[in-house]
FIGUVEX-636470 format. One line per 3 residues: number of its first residue (from 1); their letters; for each residue x, y, z of C-alpha. Coordinates in Angstrom, 2 decimals. Example, Ala and Ser with C-alpha at 12.3 -4.5 7.8 and 13.67 -1.06 7.14 Angstrom:
! residues 2
1) AS) 12.30 -4.50 7.80 | 13.67 -1.06 7.14
***
This chain:
! residues 670
1) MGY) -1.41 -13.93 -8.87 | -0.23 -11.37 -11.38 | -1.27 -11.24 -15.03
4) GKN) -3.30 -14.43 -14.83 | -2.42 -17.99 -13.82 | 0.18 -20.36 -15.23
7) VKE) 2.42 -17.56 -16.52 | 5.88 -18.95 -17.29 | 7.83 -15.69 -17.36
10) IYY) 8.18 -12.46 -15.46 | 6.47 -9.69 -17.39 | 8.99 -6.90 -17.85
13) GGD) 8.30 -3.49 -19.38 | 6.05 -0.62 -18.39 | 4.16 2.47 -19.53
16) YNP) 4.64 3.20 -23.22 | 3.22 6.35 -24.78 | 3.98 6.19 -28.53
19) EQW) 1.11 8.60 -29.22 | 3.39 11.32 -27.79 | 6.03 10.65 -30.48
22) PED) 6.20 10.72 -34.31 | 5.46 7.32 -35.80 | 8.92 7.05 -37.37
25) VWQ) 10.30 6.61 -33.83 | 8.12 3.57 -33.08 | 10.16 0.98 -34.99
28) EDM) 13.33 2.07 -33.21 | 11.49 1.63 -29.91 | 10.64 -1.94 -30.89
31) RMF) 14.29 -2.67 -31.61 | 15.39 -1.27 -28.25 | 12.66 -3.12 -26.37
34) KKA) 13.89 -6.41 -27.82 | 17.45 -5.54 -26.86 | 16.35 -4.82 -23.27
37) HIN) 14.32 -8.09 -23.09 | 11.11 -6.10 -22.57 | 8.11 -8.35 -23.20
40) QVT) 5.12 -6.28 -22.04 | 3.84 -2.71 -22.43 | 1.09 -0.76 -20.71
43) LNV) -0.72 1.30 -23.36 | -3.33 4.02 -23.58 | -3.07 5.39 -20.01
46) FSW) -3.90 9.07 -20.75 | -5.45 9.10 -24.23 | -9.09 9.94 -23.50
49) AAL) -8.93 13.34 -25.25 | -7.31 11.80 -28.34 | -9.72 8.88 -28.45
52) QPD) -12.96 10.84 -27.99 | -13.16 14.30 -29.63 | -16.87 14.78 -28.74
55) EET) -19.82 13.09 -27.06 | -20.50 10.56 -29.81 | -17.27 10.16 -31.79
58) YSF) -14.48 7.68 -31.05 | -11.18 7.82 -32.93 | -9.18 4.61 -32.55
61) EKL) -7.09 4.72 -35.74 | -3.76 5.62 -34.12 | -4.32 3.17 -31.27
64) DRI) -5.10 0.51 -33.89 | -1.69 1.08 -35.47 | 0.03 0.93 -32.07
67) MEL) -1.77 -2.29 -31.18 | -0.79 -3.89 -34.48 | 2.82 -2.80 -34.04
70) VRE) 3.24 -4.29 -30.58 | 1.45 -7.49 -31.58 | 3.74 -7.92 -34.60
73) NGL) 6.71 -7.49 -32.28 | 5.52 -10.14 -29.83 | 4.75 -7.79 -26.93
76) KVC) 2.07 -8.50 -24.34 | -0.26 -5.61 -23.51 | -1.79 -4.29 -20.33
79) MAT) -4.52 -2.13 -21.84 | -5.51 1.00 -19.92 | -8.88 2.71 -20.21
82) STG) -7.49 6.30 -20.36 | -10.03 7.64 -17.88 | -7.50 9.16 -15.44
85) AHP) -7.86 12.57 -17.17 | -11.03 13.75 -18.92 | -10.99 15.83 -22.15
88) AWM) -11.17 19.63 -22.10 | -14.39 19.68 -24.16 | -16.08 17.57 -21.51
91) AKR) -15.22 20.06 -18.76 | -16.46 22.96 -20.90 | -19.77 21.36 -21.88
94) HPD) -20.42 19.39 -18.68 | -18.93 21.32 -15.71 | -20.43 18.86 -13.23
97) ILR) -17.40 16.66 -13.99 | -15.02 19.13 -12.30 | -14.07 18.69 -8.67
100) TEF) -14.62 21.08 -5.79 | -11.67 21.37 -3.40 | -11.69 20.96 0.38
103) NGM) -11.89 24.74 0.78 | -14.96 24.97 -1.49 | -13.07 26.18 -4.59
106) KRK) -14.49 24.86 -7.88 | -11.76 23.54 -10.18 | -11.38 24.38 -13.86
109) FGG) -10.01 21.99 -16.49 | -6.40 20.97 -15.89 | -4.06 18.44 -14.36
112) RHN) -5.41 14.96 -13.79 | -7.48 13.30 -11.02 | -9.82 16.21 -11.67
115) SCP) -13.07 14.27 -12.23 | -15.75 14.28 -9.54 | -16.45 10.62 -8.71
118) NSP) -20.16 11.40 -8.30 | -20.50 13.38 -11.53 | -23.26 11.93 -13.76
121) TYR) -21.15 12.94 -16.77 | -18.07 11.07 -15.57 | -20.09 8.02 -14.58
124) MYA) -21.65 7.90 -18.03 | -18.67 8.58 -20.30 | -15.87 6.73 -18.43
127) PRL) -17.47 3.25 -18.50 | -18.74 3.90 -22.05 | -15.15 4.47 -23.23
130) AGE) -13.93 1.37 -21.36 | -16.65 -0.66 -23.05 | -15.83 0.70 -26.51
133) LAK) -12.15 -0.14 -26.03 | -12.94 -3.68 -24.87 | -15.32 -4.21 -27.79
136) RYK) -12.71 -3.06 -30.31 | -9.73 -5.00 -28.95 | -11.33 -8.08 -27.43
139) DYE) -9.84 -10.38 -30.09 | -6.25 -9.35 -29.38 | -4.82 -12.44 -27.71
142) NIV) -1.78 -10.47 -26.46 | -3.89 -8.38 -24.04 | -2.98 -10.01 -20.73
145) AWH) -4.71 -7.50 -18.42 | -6.81 -4.34 -18.24 | -5.76 -1.28 -16.28
148) ISN) -8.64 0.98 -15.21 | -7.94 4.72 -14.97 | -4.63 5.53 -13.23
151) EFG) -3.78 5.98 -9.56 | -7.31 6.76 -8.37 | -7.10 9.49 -5.76
154) GEC) -8.20 12.85 -4.44 | -11.50 14.03 -3.01 | -14.42 16.17 -4.12
157) YCE) -16.78 18.41 -2.13 | -19.36 19.49 -4.71 | -23.15 19.49 -4.54
160) NCE) -23.37 16.14 -6.35 | -21.09 14.61 -3.72 | -23.15 16.15 -0.92
163) KAF) -26.38 14.64 -2.28 | -24.70 11.29 -2.82 | -23.28 11.42 0.72
166) QEW) -26.78 11.96 2.13 | -28.01 8.90 0.21 | -24.99 6.90 1.40
169) LKK) -25.81 7.81 5.02 | -29.46 6.88 4.52 | -28.45 3.47 3.20
172) KYG) -25.93 2.92 6.00 | -28.01 3.99 8.99 | -31.60 3.44 7.88
175) TIE) -33.05 6.03 10.24 | -32.17 9.60 11.22 | -32.24 8.52 14.86
178) EMN) -29.52 5.89 14.33 | -27.35 8.37 12.43 | -27.76 10.95 15.21
181) RSF) -26.75 8.33 17.78 | -23.71 7.26 15.77 | -22.56 10.87 15.30
184) NSS) -23.33 11.82 18.93 | -25.10 14.74 17.27 | -26.58 16.07 20.52
187) FWG) -23.12 17.59 21.03 | -23.03 21.26 19.97 | -26.64 21.18 18.80
190) HTF) -26.11 19.00 15.74 | -29.32 16.97 15.94 | -30.58 16.31 12.39
193) YDW) -34.26 16.00 11.48 | -33.87 15.25 7.76 | -31.14 13.71 5.62
196) DEV) -30.68 16.84 3.48 | -29.63 18.80 6.57 | -26.31 16.94 6.58
199) VLP) -23.59 18.95 4.82 | -20.17 17.85 3.68 | -17.44 18.09 6.33
202) NLL) -14.83 20.51 4.96 | -13.49 24.01 5.64 | -16.96 25.44 4.99
205) SEH) -18.49 23.36 7.79 | -16.87 21.03 10.35 | -13.12 21.43 9.74
208) FEE) -10.76 24.12 10.99 | -7.92 22.55 8.99 | -7.64 19.51 6.73
211) NRT) -6.92 16.92 9.43 | -8.68 18.60 12.35 | -12.45 18.33 12.60
214) MFQ) -15.04 19.30 15.16 | -17.24 16.29 14.39 | -15.12 13.19 13.91
217) GIS) -18.05 10.87 13.15 | -19.19 12.87 10.12 | -15.65 13.37 8.82
220) LDY) -14.84 9.67 9.28 | -17.93 8.67 7.32 | -17.02 11.08 4.54
223) RRF) -13.64 9.34 4.23 | -15.48 6.04 3.86 | -17.96 7.56 1.41
226) NSD) -15.24 9.08 -0.78 | -13.38 5.75 -1.00 | -16.64 3.96 -1.82
229) SML) -17.55 6.56 -4.48 | -14.31 6.04 -6.37 | -14.62 2.28 -6.00
232) ECF) -18.05 2.49 -7.64 | -16.40 4.32 -10.57 | -13.82 1.54 -10.84
235) QLE) -16.63 -1.03 -10.77 | -18.54 0.72 -13.58 | -15.54 0.45 -15.89
238) YDA) -14.79 -3.09 -14.68 | -18.31 -4.21 -15.58 | -18.13 -2.55 -19.02
241) IRR) -14.90 -4.44 -19.85 | -16.11 -7.71 -18.37 | -19.18 -7.74 -20.63
244) EMP) -16.87 -7.88 -23.66 | -13.90 -9.81 -22.25 | -15.03 -12.22 -19.52
247) DVP) -11.64 -13.85 -18.83 | -8.88 -11.21 -18.91 | -7.92 -10.00 -15.39
250) ITT) -8.61 -6.36 -14.48 | -6.73 -4.09 -12.08 | -5.86 -0.49 -11.28
253) NLM) -2.56 0.77 -9.93 | -2.54 1.45 -6.19 | -0.07 3.60 -4.25
256) GFY) 1.01 1.78 -1.09 | -0.08 3.50 2.13 | -2.39 5.92 0.36
259) KPL) -4.64 7.41 3.01 | -7.78 8.49 1.09 | -8.72 5.03 -0.26
262) DYQ) -9.41 1.87 1.75 | -7.35 -0.53 -0.36 | -8.42 -3.56 1.69
265) KWA) -11.98 -2.88 0.53 | -10.83 -2.13 -3.03 | -8.85 -5.38 -3.23
268) KKM) -12.07 -7.39 -3.02 | -13.16 -5.89 -6.35 | -9.82 -6.21 -8.18
271) DFI) -8.74 -9.37 -10.01 | -5.13 -8.81 -8.96 | -3.16 -6.16 -7.12
274) SWD) -0.81 -3.80 -8.90 | 0.93 -0.78 -7.45 | 3.46 1.99 -8.09
277) SYP) 6.61 2.11 -5.95 | 8.46 5.42 -5.77 | 10.59 5.43 -2.62
280) APE) 12.30 8.65 -1.61 | 16.12 8.54 -1.51 | 16.06 8.71 2.29
283) DSP) 13.64 5.78 2.75 | 15.07 2.84 4.66 | 14.92 -0.69 3.20
286) AAI) 12.25 -1.50 5.81 | 10.14 1.51 4.80 | 10.18 0.27 1.19
289) AIR) 9.59 -3.38 2.08 | 6.53 -2.72 4.25 | 4.70 -1.16 1.29
292) HDL) 5.33 -4.26 -0.79 | 4.10 -6.44 2.09 | 0.95 -4.32 2.41
295) MRG) 0.21 -4.78 -1.29 | 0.93 -8.51 -1.07 | -1.44 -8.87 1.87
298) IKE) -4.53 -6.93 0.89 | -5.86 -9.69 -1.37 | -4.21 -12.84 0.03
301) QNS) -2.93 -13.77 -3.44 | 0.72 -14.09 -2.33 | 1.84 -11.80 -5.15
304) FVL) 1.27 -8.53 -6.99 | 2.41 -6.62 -10.05 | 4.93 -3.80 -9.68
307) MEQ) 3.16 -1.60 -12.22 | 5.47 1.40 -11.98 | 8.90 2.33 -10.70
310) TPS) 11.47 4.69 -12.11 | 14.55 3.19 -13.76 | 16.61 6.19 -12.64
313) VTN) 15.03 9.35 -11.22 | 11.70 10.77 -10.12 | 10.69 14.32 -11.00
316) WLP) 8.42 15.59 -8.22 | 10.74 15.75 -5.19 | 12.53 19.00 -4.22
319) YNR) 15.84 17.31 -5.13 | 15.57 14.43 -7.58 | 18.57 12.26 -6.88
322) LKR) 19.59 9.60 -9.40 | 19.40 5.96 -8.47 | 23.01 4.88 -8.10
325) PGE) 24.46 2.06 -10.23 | 22.92 -1.21 -9.04 | 20.13 0.49 -7.07
328) MRL) 17.39 -0.08 -9.66 | 18.30 -3.78 -9.83 | 18.38 -4.06 -6.04
331) LSY) 14.97 -2.40 -5.62 | 13.47 -4.50 -8.42 | 14.58 -7.71 -6.75
334) QAA) 13.39 -6.43 -3.37 | 9.93 -6.06 -4.93 | 10.19 -9.61 -6.32
337) AHG) 11.33 -10.92 -2.94 | 8.21 -9.47 -1.32 | 5.74 -10.73 -3.93
340) ADA) 6.16 -8.98 -7.29 | 5.49 -11.28 -10.26 | 6.09 -8.49 -12.80
343) IQF) 8.63 -5.65 -12.91 | 7.48 -2.54 -14.76 | 8.73 1.00 -15.28
346) FQL) 7.28 4.40 -15.79 | 8.25 5.22 -18.43 | 9.69 3.36 -21.41
349) RRS) 10.48 6.46 -23.50 | 10.98 9.87 -21.88 | 8.38 12.56 -22.62
352) VGA) 9.53 15.78 -24.29 | 7.21 18.20 -22.50 | 5.13 18.98 -19.40
355) CEK) 5.74 17.91 -15.82 | 7.15 14.41 -16.41 | 9.73 15.28 -19.08
358) YHG) 12.54 14.87 -16.53 | 11.17 11.70 -14.97 | 13.38 8.69 -15.65
361) AVI) 12.84 6.36 -18.59 | 14.36 3.28 -20.17 | 14.94 5.27 -23.38
364) DHA) 16.23 8.74 -22.61 | 15.88 11.91 -24.69 | 19.11 10.95 -26.44
367) GRD) 17.37 7.84 -27.81 | 20.47 5.67 -27.34 | 20.87 2.07 -26.21
370) DTR) 24.29 2.56 -24.60 | 23.34 4.81 -21.67 | 24.03 3.66 -18.13
373) VFL) 20.30 3.32 -17.40 | 19.48 1.39 -20.56 | 22.36 -1.03 -20.00
376) EVE) 21.17 -1.68 -16.41 | 17.62 -2.30 -17.67 | 18.98 -4.62 -20.35
379) KLG) 21.04 -6.59 -17.82 | 18.07 -6.98 -15.46 | 15.88 -8.10 -18.37
382) EEL) 18.41 -10.77 -19.27 | 18.41 -12.04 -15.68 | 14.62 -12.08 -15.40
385) QLL) 14.42 -14.07 -18.62 | 16.86 -16.57 -17.12 | 14.81 -16.84 -13.89
388) GDA) 11.60 -17.67 -15.76 | 8.92 -18.82 -13.35 | 11.29 -19.95 -10.57
391) FLE) 9.43 -18.00 -7.87 | 6.24 -16.83 -9.62 | 3.07 -16.97 -7.50
394) GRT) 5.30 -17.93 -4.58 | 3.95 -17.27 -1.10 | 5.85 -15.76 1.80
397) PAE) 5.93 -18.19 4.77 | 5.04 -15.72 7.55 | 4.21 -16.67 11.14
400) TAI) 3.93 -13.05 12.22 | 1.32 -10.51 11.14 | 0.78 -6.78 11.67
403) VFD) -2.79 -5.50 11.61 | -3.43 -2.42 9.47 | -6.86 -0.84 9.09
406) WDN) -7.84 2.26 7.09 | -10.83 3.09 9.34 | -8.51 3.03 12.32
409) WWA) -5.99 5.27 10.50 | -8.64 7.82 9.57 | -10.30 7.87 13.00
412) LEY) -7.08 8.02 15.00 | -5.67 10.98 13.10 | -9.00 12.84 13.16
415) SAG) -9.07 12.46 16.95 | -9.24 15.77 18.85 | -6.38 14.84 21.16
418) PSV) -4.42 13.67 22.93 | -1.44 14.48 20.65 | -0.95 15.72 17.09
421) RMK) 2.42 13.90 17.14 | 0.72 10.50 17.29 | 0.84 8.95 13.80
424) YLD) -0.53 5.53 12.88 | 2.08 4.70 10.25 | 4.90 5.56 12.64
427) AVQ) 3.61 3.07 15.20 | 3.20 0.34 12.57 | 6.68 1.04 11.23
430) DYY) 8.19 0.74 14.74 | 7.26 -2.94 14.96 | 7.73 -3.78 11.29
433) TAL) 11.28 -2.40 11.25 | 12.27 -4.43 14.30 | 11.04 -7.60 12.56
436) FEK) 12.48 -6.68 9.16 | 15.94 -6.15 10.61 | 15.79 -9.66 12.10
439) NIP) 14.71 -11.18 8.74 | 11.31 -12.19 10.12 | 8.68 -12.51 7.35
442) VDI) 5.61 -10.38 8.05 | 2.12 -10.35 6.57 | 0.23 -7.04 6.69
445) IGV) -3.39 -8.01 7.33 | -6.77 -6.39 7.90 | -9.19 -6.88 10.75
448) DDE) -11.34 -9.20 8.60 | -8.46 -11.57 7.83 | -7.94 -14.95 9.48
451) ISK) -5.35 -14.86 12.28 | -5.32 -18.44 13.60 | -2.45 -19.40 11.23
454) YKI) -0.05 -16.94 12.89 | 2.00 -17.28 16.07 | 2.24 -13.51 16.65
457) VIA) -0.28 -10.79 15.79 | 0.65 -7.14 16.37 | -1.92 -4.32 16.25
460) PLL) -0.15 -1.01 16.94 | -2.37 1.91 17.94 | -5.57 -0.13 17.68
463) YMT) -7.61 2.96 18.56 | -10.79 1.57 16.97 | -12.09 -1.85 18.03
466) KKG) -14.62 -3.02 15.47 | -17.53 -5.25 16.39 | -16.41 -8.79 17.17
469) YAE) -12.68 -8.09 16.89 | -11.94 -8.33 20.62 | -13.53 -11.80 20.67
472) KLE) -11.45 -12.80 17.64 | -8.26 -11.77 19.44 | -9.32 -13.54 22.65
475) TFV) -9.87 -16.79 20.73 | -6.44 -16.41 19.10 | -4.59 -15.86 22.38
478) KAG) -6.51 -18.53 24.27 | -5.36 -21.06 21.66 | -1.72 -20.14 22.27
481) GTF) -1.14 -17.05 20.13 | 0.80 -13.96 21.11 | -0.91 -10.58 20.74
484) ITT) 0.75 -7.16 21.06 | -0.91 -3.77 21.10 | 0.07 -0.31 22.25
487) YFS) -0.83 2.97 23.89 | -4.19 4.55 22.93 | -5.78 1.26 21.87
490) GIV) -9.29 -0.05 22.50 | -10.72 3.47 22.82 | -13.64 3.73 20.35
493) DEH) -16.05 1.69 18.24 | -16.44 1.94 14.45 | -18.45 5.18 14.84
496) DLV) -15.63 6.83 16.82 | -17.73 6.67 20.00 | -15.82 5.93 23.22
499) IGA) -16.59 2.38 24.33 | -16.08 2.97 28.07 | -13.16 2.48 30.41
502) YPG) -9.95 2.11 28.40 | -8.94 -0.15 26.67 | -12.61 -0.93 26.17
505) ELK) -13.37 -4.44 24.94 | -9.66 -5.34 25.16 | -9.51 -4.96 28.97
508) ELL) -10.00 -8.64 29.81 | -7.54 -9.84 27.18 | -4.85 -7.38 28.27
511) GIW) -5.56 -7.56 32.01 | -5.18 -3.80 32.51 | -7.19 -0.62 33.02
514) VEE) -5.93 2.69 31.57 | -6.90 5.70 33.66 | -5.27 8.62 31.81
517) QDA) -2.92 9.50 28.94 | -0.09 12.01 29.29 | 0.80 13.63 25.95
520) LPE) 4.42 14.75 26.03 | 5.43 17.87 24.06 | 8.28 17.55 21.60
523) GEQ) 11.58 17.45 23.47 | 10.08 16.11 26.70 | 10.43 12.43 27.63
526) NAF) 9.89 9.94 30.42 | 11.81 6.65 30.65 | 11.48 2.99 31.63
529) VYG) 13.80 0.03 32.11 | 13.22 -3.13 30.09 | 15.46 -6.19 30.44
532) GEK) 18.08 -4.17 32.29 | 18.27 -1.40 29.66 | 16.84 2.10 29.98
535) YSA) 14.68 3.38 27.11 | 12.89 6.65 26.48 | 9.10 7.03 26.73
538) DIL) 7.87 9.55 24.17 | 4.75 11.14 22.62 | 2.18 9.44 24.88
541) CDL) 2.35 7.70 28.25 | -0.66 5.66 29.31 | -1.22 5.64 33.06
544) LHL) -2.54 2.15 33.70 | -3.44 -0.25 36.49 | -2.85 -4.01 36.50
547) EGA) -5.96 -6.18 36.59 | -4.44 -9.62 36.11 | -1.46 -8.67 33.93
550) EGL) 2.12 -8.43 35.19 | 4.26 -5.33 34.84 | 7.47 -5.88 32.88
553) SFY) 8.64 -2.23 32.94 | 7.72 0.86 34.92 | 7.94 4.62 34.37
556) EKD) 11.00 6.23 35.91 | 9.74 9.72 36.79 | 6.92 12.26 37.14
559) FYQ) 3.86 11.72 39.35 | 3.21 8.34 37.65 | 6.67 6.99 38.49
562) GMP) 6.35 3.27 39.20 | 3.25 2.74 37.05 | 3.59 -0.01 34.38
565) AVT) 4.94 0.92 30.92 | 5.04 -2.63 29.45 | 2.71 -5.42 30.57
568) RNR) 2.06 -9.09 29.80 | -1.14 -10.96 30.48 | -1.19 -14.75 30.32
571) YGK) -4.56 -15.57 28.75 | -5.45 -19.18 28.07 | -2.42 -20.78 26.42
574) GNA) -1.07 -17.49 25.05 | 0.13 -14.02 25.99 | -1.18 -10.50 25.42
577) YYV) 1.30 -7.61 25.66 | 0.60 -3.91 26.10 | 3.29 -1.31 25.39
580) ATR) 1.95 1.87 27.00 | 4.24 4.41 25.33 | 6.34 5.01 22.22
583) SIP) 10.05 4.37 22.44 | 13.20 4.17 20.29 | 14.22 1.50 17.72
586) EFY) 16.57 -0.22 20.18 | 13.65 -0.97 22.50 | 11.58 -2.57 19.74
589) QHF) 14.58 -4.69 18.72 | 15.06 -5.85 22.31 | 11.37 -6.39 23.05
592) MAD) 10.61 -8.24 19.81 | 13.66 -10.48 20.23 | 12.19 -11.67 23.53
595) VLR) 8.69 -12.14 22.09 | 10.00 -14.03 19.04 | 12.04 -16.35 21.25
598) EAE) 9.08 -17.04 23.49 | 6.74 -17.66 20.52 | 9.36 -19.84 18.78
601) VDA) 9.42 -17.76 15.59 | 12.73 -18.07 13.72 | 14.47 -15.74 11.31
604) ILD) 14.95 -16.69 7.66 | 18.72 -16.31 8.11 | 21.15 -14.48 10.34
607) TPH) 22.79 -11.81 8.18 | 24.97 -8.72 8.64 | 23.26 -5.37 9.24
610) NVE) 21.32 -4.06 6.24 | 21.39 -7.41 4.43 | 17.85 -8.60 3.82
613) ATV) 16.91 -12.28 3.60 | 13.48 -13.15 2.21 | 11.89 -16.40 1.00
616) REN) 9.15 -17.21 -1.52 | 7.71 -20.72 -1.91 | 5.88 -22.22 -4.88
619) GKG) 5.48 -25.62 -6.49 | 9.09 -25.49 -7.69 | 10.49 -25.09 -4.18
622) RTL) 11.85 -22.34 -1.95 | 13.72 -19.33 -3.33 | 15.95 -17.31 -0.99
625) FLL) 16.65 -13.66 -1.86 | 19.72 -12.05 -0.27 | 19.74 -8.27 -0.77
628) NHN) 22.69 -6.16 0.33 | 21.42 -2.64 1.01 | 24.89 -1.51 2.11
631) TFG) 27.32 0.54 0.07 | 30.05 -2.03 0.76 | 30.45 -5.76 0.23
634) VEV) 29.53 -8.33 2.89 | 29.75 -12.04 3.61 | 26.70 -14.15 4.50
637) VLE) 27.10 -17.63 6.00 | 24.61 -20.08 4.48 | 22.73 -22.54 6.69
640) QEC) 21.91 -25.04 3.94 | 23.02 -26.02 0.46 | 21.62 -23.96 -2.37
643) EDL) 22.02 -23.16 -6.05 | 22.54 -19.66 -7.42 | 19.76 -19.30 -9.99
646) LSG) 21.66 -16.72 -12.03 | 25.10 -18.34 -12.14 | 24.29 -22.01 -11.55
649) TIH) 26.89 -22.18 -8.77 | 26.22 -24.66 -5.94 | 26.96 -23.30 -2.45
652) KAG) 27.44 -25.69 0.46 | 25.94 -25.22 3.92 | 28.34 -23.31 6.17
655) NAL) 30.04 -21.53 3.27 | 30.49 -17.76 3.37 | 28.85 -16.16 0.34
658) EIE) 30.28 -12.82 -0.78 | 27.77 -10.16 -1.90 | 28.98 -6.90 -3.42
661) DKG) 27.58 -3.48 -2.46 | 23.93 -3.22 -3.60 | 24.33 -6.83 -4.68
664) VRI) 21.67 -9.54 -4.95 | 21.81 -13.32 -4.72 | 18.81 -15.43 -5.72
667) LKL) 19.22 -18.96 -4.41 | 17.18 -22.13 -4.81 | 17.18 -23.87 -1.44
670) S) 17.74 -27.62 -1.44
***
């Protein structure tokens, strides 16, 4: 689901900031939008200061003219609430709205994301503005969605947050005694006797650097609290809009694997998912695809809106490399292949000043419609218009899932040991990349999601085992499923308290007992043999004993030579695998090929290296996307007859289809 149900076209456009330009430019923008086949604009993203000059006054006259202009020109609108940056007068008169940094420094006015989420001022004025906007524009039939704030993020450590955190803890734990137990507060004399004795965990208290804390339980709960605080701010604006416009869907733009906010929890409060994709030039196709799959999976809606991408260049990297010819089109269709039902840009016209003046735009500073970038945008718009609703709201037919959990991410990387080199996203990416390169569709799911529909469930670095999750996995494997987890899994509960002998509640399912973990310094490795090939063992080596499982590979050296490195436990009708160390991409390719064969999970299509094959299914049928991420042309042999949706050409089964470098083929399968 994107901008509502039963949409018959792909919404194409992006962030438009006409308030930054003289009004005599606006009509020319309308002409160029039509030429580029742009049919939707996101308005009013950062206009709070212009809309509200003081506590009681609202000035909507310029926005009125903008709204009339876009309506007259047939453009749909995603209306933003402008609350991503508060006005200067508000900071001067109500300093409680300003954030306090992790080191205790109080911010002054400036930048954006500078509002304390627990500020009474912010919580009063932000939803009030959202409500005033909804009241004024509720009769505009071209408003297809609302966009609250912009890229919620950051953290605050002020006195208001500290008091709110104490109340949050009181609500969560009920009694001081239960909180003390959950924090293991008898350690280092931290026993609390009253709620107001709890202070925020930052550099003034529990932390000796940002990601290293002396009391993991308190720091973990503050992560949860901060995410919840911002979600409450989103909900306040959501409710204010909903009172005036009960039917228009409401969202905010997310940012992929953004660590501070638990997007799986946020998704439950959003009508549809939208997000901003800004891959770095060095990112692999798999690294880009996994973010789309995460966004597709957090709400189980099959689809999302690509709210922002650059048509050409970003502006915040050390070296801002241009997207090469064809690259914007390729990345746009990759987003569509993984669930995007709308393709949007930041920005439609390039700003003339401040930090985003060199960020890419559809209309450059030259204001011409014959630039390379504009012509590529125009061509893509023409194609999207031709595609219509061919794949809209289409689901991805995945039989394999990877478990991702924000609590686990936070807790694992706050852990005081065993290795600072151990990163959650790296472990997830290891398995995802191996599947992506075999054209295996993957759902990224949370621990609350249903798993019985999958053949394979992978939970890399499942450090935290939440209540009831081990039983859920046991039921899945008993019924014939395949489960894979890794080193340093099954260690703690949701309070970051060690459950007992490792891997805790997963011991019976995995049929092993882990005695110790050996953290290897950078440059030092062990090794193991799997399927006749030798692979490196890096970062962490679990020293484990078999208790029902069979060893498939064994360490090659050191005092734990001969101990298992990869195990399989037959449990009920299924199998549970444990990979006790981190290895290289070739191992994951080899290992997953064996697991996929055993679980009878097939690839979408066998393609040359770096050619991605992805399918979406809806009521109109199955659409196959072939995406050539290479800088040279390739041939792909088709397994069944299909029609090219852009050219109308029919391709027979067994034919070799030529795809140019960075080329795309969108095929309707027979």
